[in-house]
C-alpha positions in Angstrom: -11.9 -112.1 -50.4 -8.7 -110.5 -50.5 -10.4 -107.1 -50.9 -12.4 -107.9 -47.9 -9.1 -108.5 -45.9 -7.6 -105.4 -47.1 -10.5 -103.4 -46.2 -10.4 -104.9 -42.5 -6.7 -104.1 -42.4 -7.4 -100.5 -43.4 -9.9 -100.0 -40.8 -7.9 -101.4 -38.1 -4.7 -99.3 -38.9 -7.0 -96.2 -39.1 -8.4 -96.9 -35.5 -4.8 -97.3 -34.3 -3.2 -94.5 -36.2 -5.8 -91.7 -37.1 -3.4 -89.8 -39.0 -2.8 -92.4 -41.7 -6.2 -91.7 -42.7 -5.5 -87.9 -42.7 -7.2 -87.2 -39.4 -5.6 -84.8 -37.0 -3.5 -86.1 -33.9 -5.1 -86.1 -30.6 -5.0 -82.6 -29.2 -2.4 -81.9 -26.3 -4.0 -81.6 -23.0 -4.8 -78.0 -21.8 -1.8 -76.3 -20.1 -1.5 -76.1 -16.5 -1.4 -72.6 -14.9 0.4 -71.8 -11.8 -0.4 -68.0 -10.9 1.5 -66.3 -8.3 -0.1 -63.0 -7.1 2.0 -61.0 -4.5 0.2 -58.5 -2.2 1.7 -54.9 -2.3 5.1 -55.9 -4.2 6.5 -52.7 -5.7 7.7 -52.5 -9.3 11.4 -52.4 -8.1 11.0 -54.9 -5.2 12.5 -57.6 -7.4 16.1 -58.0 -8.2 15.6 -58.6 -12.1 13.5 -55.2 -11.8 16.4 -53.3 -10.0 16.6 -53.9 -6.2 19.8 -54.4 -5.1 18.8 -54.9 -1.4 15.9 -57.5 -1.6 17.2 -60.9 -2.7 14.7 -62.7 -4.9 16.8 -65.6 -6.7 13.9 -67.6 -7.5 11.6 -65.0 -9.2 14.9 -63.9 -10.9 15.2 -67.3 -12.4 11.8 -67.5 -13.4 12.3 -64.1 -15.4 15.4 -65.6 -16.9 13.2 -68.6 -18.2 10.4 -66.4 -19.4 9.1 -62.9 -20.5 9.5 -59.9 -18.2 7.2 -57.1 -18.8 8.1 -53.5 -18.0 4.7 -51.9 -18.5 2.5 -54.0 -16.6 -0.3 -52.4 -14.9 -2.8 -53.5 -11.8 -6.3 -52.1 -12.7 -6.3 -50.1 -9.5 -3.8 -48.7 -6.9 -5.3 -50.7 -4.1 -5.9 -54.5 -3.8 -9.5 -55.6 -4.0 -10.6 -54.0 -7.6 -7.4 -55.5 -8.9 -8.1 -58.7 -7.7 -11.7 -58.6 -9.1 -10.2 -57.6 -12.4 -7.8 -60.5 -12.6 -10.7 -63.0 -11.5 -13.3 -61.7 -14.2 -11.1 -59.6 -16.8 -13.3 -56.7 -16.2 -12.6 -53.4 -15.0 -13.4 -52.3 -11.4 -16.0 -49.9 -12.6 -17.9 -52.8 -14.0 -17.8 -55.3 -10.9 -18.5 -52.2 -8.6 -15.6 -53.0 -6.6 -13.6 -49.9 -6.9 -11.9 -49.6 -3.4 -10.5 -52.1 -1.0 -13.2 -54.1 0.8 -13.7 -52.8 4.2 -13.1 -49.1 3.4 -15.6 -46.8 4.8 -18.7 -46.1 2.6 -19.7 -42.6 2.1 -22.5 -42.7 4.8 -19.8 -43.7 7.5 -17.2 -41.3 6.1 -15.7 -39.3 9.0 -12.3 -38.0 7.3 -12.0 -34.0 6.8 -11.9 -34.4 2.9 -13.1 -32.1 0.3 -15.3 -35.0 -1.2 -17.3 -37.9 -0.2 -16.1 -41.1 -1.8 -18.3 -43.1 -4.0 -20.4 -46.1 -3.1 -18.7 -49.4 -3.8 -19.7 -53.0 -3.9 -18.2 -55.1 -0.9 -18.2 -58.4 -2.7 -17.3 -60.1 -5.9 -21.0 -61.0 -7.0 -21.7 -64.6 -7.7 -23.0 -64.0 -11.1 -19.6 -62.6 -12.3 -18.0 -65.3 -14.2 -14.4 -66.1 -12.8 -11.5 -67.5 -14.6 -11.5 -70.3 -12.3 -15.3 -71.0 -13.4 -14.5 -71.2 -16.9 -11.4 -73.4 -16.5 -13.4 -75.9 -14.3 -16.0 -76.1 -16.9 -13.5 -77.0 -19.2 -12.0 -80.0 -17.2 -9.3 -78.0 -14.9 -8.8 -78.9 -11.0 -8.7 -75.5 -9.5 -7.2 -74.4 -6.2 -6.9 -71.1 -4.4 -4.5 -70.4 -1.5 -3.8 -67.1 0.6 -5.4 -63.7 0.2 -9.0 -63.5 -1.3 -10.4 -60.2 0.1 -13.3 -60.3 -2.1 -16.0 -60.6 0.1 -17.4 -62.5 3.2 -19.0 -65.8 3.2 -21.0 -66.9 0.8 -18.5 -65.1 -1.7 -15.4 -67.0 -0.8 -13.3 -68.9 -3.5 -15.1 -72.2 -3.1 -18.3 -70.5 -4.3 -16.5 -68.6 -7.3 -15.0 -71.6 -9.1 -12.2 -73.0 -6.9 -12.5 -76.7 -5.9 -10.0 -76.0 -3.0 -9.7 -72.9 -0.7 -6.6 -72.7 1.8 -6.9 -69.4 3.8 -9.0 -67.3 1.3 -11.5 -65.3 3.5 -12.7 -61.6 3.6 -9.5 -60.2 5.5 -7.2 -58.0 3.6 -4.2 -59.3 5.6 -3.0 -62.2 8.1 -4.9 -60.5 11.0 -6.0 -63.4 13.0 -3.9 -65.6 15.7 -0.1 -64.8 15.2 -0.6 -63.2 11.9 2.2 -64.5 9.7 3.0 -67.5 12.2 0.8 -70.2 13.2 -1.5 -70.4 15.0 -3.3 -68.3 12.1 -6.7 -68.0 13.5 -8.0 -68.4 9.8 -11.2 -70.4 9.5 -10.1 -71.6 6.0 -6.6 -72.7 7.0 -5.8 -75.1 9.6 -3.2 -74.2 12.1 0.1 -75.7 11.6 3.0 -76.4 14.3 3.5 -73.2 16.6 5.5 -70.7 14.8 5.1 -72.1 11.2 5.5 -69.4 8.6 2.6 -68.4 6.5 4.3 -68.1 3.2 5.8 -71.5 3.4 2.6 -73.1 4.6 0.8 -71.7 1.5 3.6 -73.1 -0.8 3.3 -76.4 0.8 -0.4 -76.6 0.3 0.1 -75.6 -3.3 2.6 -78.4 -4.1 0.1 -80.8 -2.3 -2.5 -79.9 -4.6 -0.1 -80.0 -7.7 1.1 -83.3 -6.6 -2.3 -84.7 -6.2 -3.7 -83.5 -9.6 -0.7 -83.8 -11.8 -2.3 -85.9 -14.2 -5.3 -83.4 -14.9 -5.0 -79.9 -16.1 -4.9 -77.5 -13.1 -5.1 -73.9 -12.1 -3.0 -73.4 -8.9 -3.5 -69.8 -7.8 -1.1 -68.8 -5.0 -2.2 -65.3 -3.7 0.3 -64.4 -1.1 -0.6 -62.3 1.9 3.0 -61.2 1.8 4.2 -58.5 1.6 1.1 -56.7 3.2 1.4 -55.4 6.7 2.0 -56.1 9.4 5.4 -55.8 8.9 6.6 -59.2 10.4 9.7 -61.2 9.1 11.5 -64.5 10.4 14.0 -63.6 12.9 16.8 -65.2 10.7 16.0 -63.3 7.6 15.6 -60.0 9.5 19.1 -60.3 11.2 20.5 -61.1 7.4 19.0 -57.6 6.2 19.9 -55.9 9.4 23.6 -56.6 8.7 23.4 -56.1 5.1 21.9 -52.5 5.9 25.1 -51.6 7.5 27.0 -51.8 4.4 24.8 -49.3 2.6 26.0 -46.1 1.3 23.3 -43.7 0.1 22.0 -40.5 0.2 18.7 -39.1 1.6 16.2 -41.6 2.8 13.0 -39.6 2.6 11.4 -37.4 0.3 7.9 -35.8 -0.2 4.9 -36.7 -2.0 2.1 -34.1 -1.5 1.8 -33.8 2.3 3.2 -37.2 2.9 6.9 -38.3 3.3 8.1 -41.1 0.7 10.8 -43.4 1.1 13.6 -42.9 -1.4 15.8 -46.1 -0.4 15.3 -49.7 -0.2 16.8 -50.6 3.2 13.9 -51.9 5.4 15.5 -55.0 7.0 11.8 -56.4 8.0 10.3 -56.0 4.7 13.4 -57.5 2.9 12.9 -60.5 4.8 9.2 -60.7 3.9 10.2 -60.3 0.3 12.7 -63.0 0.4 10.3 -65.2 2.4 7.9 -64.8 -0.6 10.6 -65.5 -3.1 11.5 -68.6 -1.3 7.9 -69.9 -1.4 7.7 -69.4 -5.1 10.9 -71.5 -5.4 9.4 -74.2 -3.4 6.4 -74.4 -6.0 8.6 -73.9 -9.0 10.8 -76.8 -7.9 8.0 -79.1 -7.4 6.6 -78.5 -10.9 10.0 -79.2 -12.2 10.5 -82.5 -10.0 6.9 -83.7 -11.0 8.0 -83.2 -14.6 5.3 -80.7 -15.4 7.6 -77.8 -16.4 6.9 -78.3 -20.2 3.3 -78.2 -19.5 2.7 -75.6 -17.0 2.3 -71.9 -17.7 3.7 -69.5 -14.8 2.4 -66.1 -14.1 3.9 -63.7 -11.6 2.1 -60.5 -10.6 1.6 -57.9 -7.9 -1.8 -56.4 -7.1 -0.7 -52.7 -6.6 2.2 -50.6 -6.0 4.8 -50.8 -3.1 4.1 -49.2 0.2 6.1 -46.0 0.4 4.2 -43.4 2.0 2.3 -44.7 4.8 2.2 -47.5 7.2 5.9 -48.0 8.1 6.8 -46.6 4.5 8.6 -50.3 4.1 9.7 -49.7 0.4 10.7 -47.3 -2.2 9.3 -47.4 -5.8 11.9 -45.2 -7.4 12.3 -44.3 -10.3 8.4 -44.4 -10.2 6.5 -41.6 -8.4 4.1 -42.2 -5.4 3.3 -46.0 -4.4 0.2 -47.8 -3.1 -2.9 -45.7 -3.1 -1.9 -43.1 -5.8 -2.7 -42.7 -9.4 0.8 -42.3 -10.2 3.1 -45.0 -11.6 4.5 -46.2 -8.4 0.8 -47.2 -7.3 -0.1 -49.0 -10.4 2.8 -50.3 -12.3 3.8 -53.9 -11.4 6.6 -56.6 -11.8 5.0 -59.4 -14.1 6.7 -62.3 -15.5 5.1 -65.2 -17.8 6.7 -68.3 -18.8 4.7 -70.2 -21.4 7.0 -73.3 -22.3 7.7 -73.5 -25.8 6.3 -70.1 -26.6 7.9 -67.4 -24.6 11.6 -66.8 -25.4 13.8 -67.2 -22.3 15.1 -64.1 -20.7 13.1 -61.8 -22.9 11.5 -58.5 -22.1 8.4 -57.0 -23.4 7.8 -53.0 -23.4 4.1 -53.6 -24.3 1.8 -52.1 -21.9 -0.9 -54.5 -20.5 -3.4 -54.4 -17.7 -4.7 -57.0 -15.1 -7.9 -57.3 -16.9 -5.9 -59.0 -19.8 -5.3 -62.3 -17.8 -8.7 -63.7 -18.4 -8.8 -63.5 -22.2 -5.1 -64.6 -22.3 -5.2 -67.5 -20.3 -8.2 -68.6 -22.2 -6.4 -68.1 -25.5 -3.4 -70.1 -24.2 -5.8 -73.2 -23.3 -7.7 -72.8 -26.5 -10.9 -72.0 -24.7 -13.3 -69.5 -25.9 -14.5 -66.7 -23.8 -18.3 -67.7 -22.9 -20.6 -66.3 -25.3 -22.4 -63.2 -24.2 -19.9 -62.2 -21.6 -18.5 -58.7 -21.6 -14.9 -58.4 -20.7 -12.6 -55.5 -20.8 -9.3 -57.4 -21.2 -7.3 -58.0 -24.3 -5.2 -61.0 -25.0 -1.7 -60.6 -24.8 -0.9 -64.2 -26.1 0.7 -62.7 -29.3 3.2 -60.7 -27.3 4.2 -64.0 -25.7 4.9 -65.3 -29.0 7.1 -62.4 -30.0 4.6 -60.5 -31.9 3.3 -56.9 -31.3 -0.3 -55.9 -30.7 -2.2 -52.7 -30.6 -3.6 -52.8 -27.0 -5.5 -49.5 -27.3 -6.0 -47.5 -24.1 -6.0 -48.6 -20.5 -8.1 -47.0 -17.8 -8.1 -46.3 -14.1 -11.0 -45.0 -11.9 -10.5 -44.6 -8.1 -13.2 -42.3 -6.7 -12.0 -42.8 -3.1 -9.3 -41.6 -0.6 -6.5 -44.1 -0.1 -5.1 -44.6 3.2 -1.7 -43.8 1.9 -2.4 -40.4 0.7 -3.9 -40.7 -2.7 -7.0 -38.7 -3.6 -10.0 -39.5 -5.9 -8.7 -39.8 -9.5 -8.7 -41.2 -12.6 -6.3 -41.9 -15.6 -5.9 -43.3 -19.0 -2.6 -44.6 -20.8 -2.7 -44.7 -24.6 0.5 -45.3 -26.3 3.3 -43.4 -24.3 0.9 -40.8 -23.1 -0.6 -40.8 -19.6 -3.5 -38.5 -18.6 -4.5 -38.3 -15.0 -7.6 -36.5 -13.6 -7.9 -35.4 -10.0 -11.6 -35.2 -8.9 -11.3 -32.7 -6.2 -10.1 -29.8 -8.5 -10.6 -31.3 -11.9 -6.9 -30.9 -12.4 -5.5 -32.7 -15.4 -1.9 -34.0 -15.8 -0.1 -35.2 -18.8 3.0 -37.2 -18.9 5.0 -38.7 -21.8 6.1 -42.0 -20.1 8.9 -42.8 -22.6 10.7 -39.7 -21.7 9.4 -39.1 -18.1 8.8 -42.4 -16.3 9.1 -40.3 -13.1 6.1 -38.2 -13.9 8.1 -35.2 -12.9 7.0 -32.9 -15.8 3.3 -32.3 -16.4 3.1 -31.2 -20.0 -0.7 -30.6 -20.3 -0.1 -27.0 -21.3 2.1 -27.9 -24.0 -0.2 -30.5 -25.6 -3.8 -29.3 -25.5 -4.6 -31.6 -28.3 -3.4 -34.6 -26.6 -5.1 -33.7 -23.4 -8.5 -33.3 -25.2 -8.2 -36.6 -27.1 -7.3 -38.6 -23.8 -9.9 -36.9 -21.9 -12.7 -37.6 -24.4 -11.5 -41.5 -24.2 -11.7 -41.4 -20.5 -15.1 -39.5 -20.3 -16.6 -42.1 -22.9 -15.2 -45.1 -21.0 -16.6 -44.0 -17.6 -19.9 -43.5 -19.2 -19.8 -46.9 -21.1 -18.7 -48.7 -17.9 -21.1 -47.0 -15.5 -18.5 -45.5 -13.3 -19.7 -44.0 -10.0 -18.1 -40.5 -9.3 -17.2 -38.9 -5.7 -19.1 -35.9 -4.7 -18.4 -32.5 -3.1 -19.6 -32.4 0.4 -21.6 -29.4 -0.1 -23.4 -31.0 -3.2 -24.0 -34.0 -1.2 -25.6 -32.1 1.5 -28.2 -30.6 -0.4 
């Protein structure tokens, strides 16, 4: 009888405390994700990345609490392809979205260029598997706010894995209503009080979602329309930077990039106001995460979709020491500010020189959440979770393919980076340029003739990648006419 009582007692203890019987403790819940994606933000547009004119205290504080990457890349020098790469973990050559959606297709091409651009897909196909869909299938609540630009209805966020969509439509900028101010004229964002500022509104919607879903794992994806054109700032911020501009002492403001003038100095007051308003919105969301007691459970990611606008459309920013800007294959068009805070993992105020690509977010986030990549899914990204843990990885080469003409002066081109070497190919004339980025971050010295063996190796990698991913090429007009 005594043994029967002992058996019952042990079974009761095992039920209330599994570890006593040698079982594992209950798994902690999946981490939350807050993903900030800024539009057209340049590599040096953040204080911690070197800007002395724009003020970004909230993003700077995020960097101080996490890991800042100095060699993070967008998958393309314009927006839509990079956005699709984040969603899918796949290069633009695979999704077919190789230009910003809305750019003229070759049959409607009227510019006097040497080549006709390649065709591209004008929506993120519904059979593409998005990070939101995978997280949702694993118990996450999912939220999207801001710029989508990955196709018209029915290709909007609510059909691509997001439970909530606040403002995500086909437009590449805030082009309805009063643009950055309410009324917005956006079919997926209710108008606020007259004059309400869009970045702040998107932050409020994000905070509302996080508050309502604080007891669930969640993905809150805040994809700013900022700092894309039209160049519009709150008046108080504009006046602040006009006054600050008067205190600047600098040399030449303008240089040349090909046939384009390029800005050399950050001093555009309206753009500065747009950057600070974005930063304030980031701060509002981060404060809510802290106030709700979610900081230790929430991974925060900050990234831009392409380089800063330096050679066109108002030339609002400078990307120096990087060459070029949005629309160009040079570093100013593709290298981005990127910060990741993984509580309990990333070392505060740490810096990584590991090069990574926007295709890498998909596998990295799944590894953080201990979720496997869906079986049979082809992705190009490589997880950089070990880097966040302080380890090193062999990332292998990363690639770009842009068979189009950018509005900002860039021409059809491709590139590969492997280690410190970057090879760029320009499709109009087949010209190859080789740069050692560890010695020449500004890409001022083409050393292709000095290192033919490296050119041969990298070009073979680029050719093999294009073939494997089904990259479409631009065509010379005389060839296309035959």
